[in-house]
N, C-alpha and C positions, 0 to 999 in steps of 0.2 A: 409462565416463566418470564420473569422480567430480565431485560438485557442490561447488564451493568457496563459492559465494554463493547460497543458496536464495532469498533475498529478491530479489536482482537477477534471478534466473530467473523468479520470480513476476511481477515488474514487466514483464519482457521479454515473457512470454507474454501478459499482458494488453494490452500495447502492440501486439504483433503481431496479436492477435485484433481489436482496434479498427481497425487499419489494413486488415485483410482483411474487415472488415464482419461478423465472426462474432457470433452472439448469446451463445454460451457458450464457455468455455475450461476445460480440465481441467488442474489443477496437482497435483503431489505434495503430500499433506497434511502440515502440521506446525502445532504450537501457535502458533509465532511468526507464520506466514503467516496463520493464522486471526485473530490479533489485528489484523494489518494490514488484512485483509479486513473485519473488524467496523468499523474506523474508516472505511474506504472506503464501506461500506454506510450507516453512520450519517450520513456527510456527503453522501450522495446521488450518489456517483460510480459505484456499481454497483447492480444490482437485487437483489443477494443472492448467497448461495453455500450449497452443501450438500454433504454427504459423498456420494460415489458408491459405490453397492453393486456387487457382482458384478465387482470388479476385484482383481487380484493384490495390488497395493500400495495403501495408503490414499491416496485421491485426493479432491480437492475440486473441485467444478464451480462456476465463477464465472459469474454472469449479467451480461453487459455491458449497461450502460444507454445508450440512444440518445435524442437529442432532435432532432426534425425530421431523422431519418435520419442524424444525425452522432453519433459516440460522444461521451458527456459528457466523457470523459477526453481532453483535447487533448495533455497533456504529462505524462510520468512520468519522474522522474529519481532514480536511486539516489544518495544523498549520502555516507553512511558506508559504506565498503567494508571487506572483511576486512583488506586491507593498510594501509588508512588510515582509521581510525575518526574520526568527527567528533562531538565532544561540545560541548554548549552549556549555559550557565547559563540560568536562567529569564529573566534580564534581556537575554540575548543572542539570544533566539529572534526571528528576523526574520519580517516579514510577507511572505507570498508573493503576488506580483501585486497589491499594495495591498489584501490581504485577500480577494481573489477566489479564490486558490488555498489549499491547505493544506500544511503540513509535517507529517510523521508522526514522532513521537518515541517512543523506548523509554525510559521513565522508571522510577524505583524504584516508582512507583505504577501501572505498567502502560503499555501502548501507547496513545498518545492524540495528538490534534492539537496543533500548536504553540500554538494559541489556548488550549486547555484547560490545557496545561502552564503557560503564562504566568499564567493565572487561579489555578492551584493553587500557583504559585510553585515549580515543580520543573523542574530541568534534566534533560538526558539525552542519549542518542545520537540524532542526526538520521538517521532511516532513509531518508526519501525526501521529494520535493516533488512535488505534483500540482496541475495546473489543467486 
């Protein structure tokens, strides 16, 4: 099975792990996924992630964060897909859930939240929305 959208795969694995009540989920490693995970960790949506040793392929283990036995992540949505990329200017970055959620953007200055991108006045590709 070839992977056409590794970011969608990452989000789906996290979503499924949350729904199943798992504490961790393993995902194939990549630099782009690592950047997305760094944003999720910084924003408090996950407890962190680390490289898994002793496996054939490079793998990253994601630690899912729970609050009162409920996953902190209630909703994960892939916005820009390989067949339909979604780009925004800094002025067009919308607030997610009235500022309660975050959008993750891939900008020329790296992967960051929509709020950070607006502050730095950079646009980019909208990767996902999370709340």
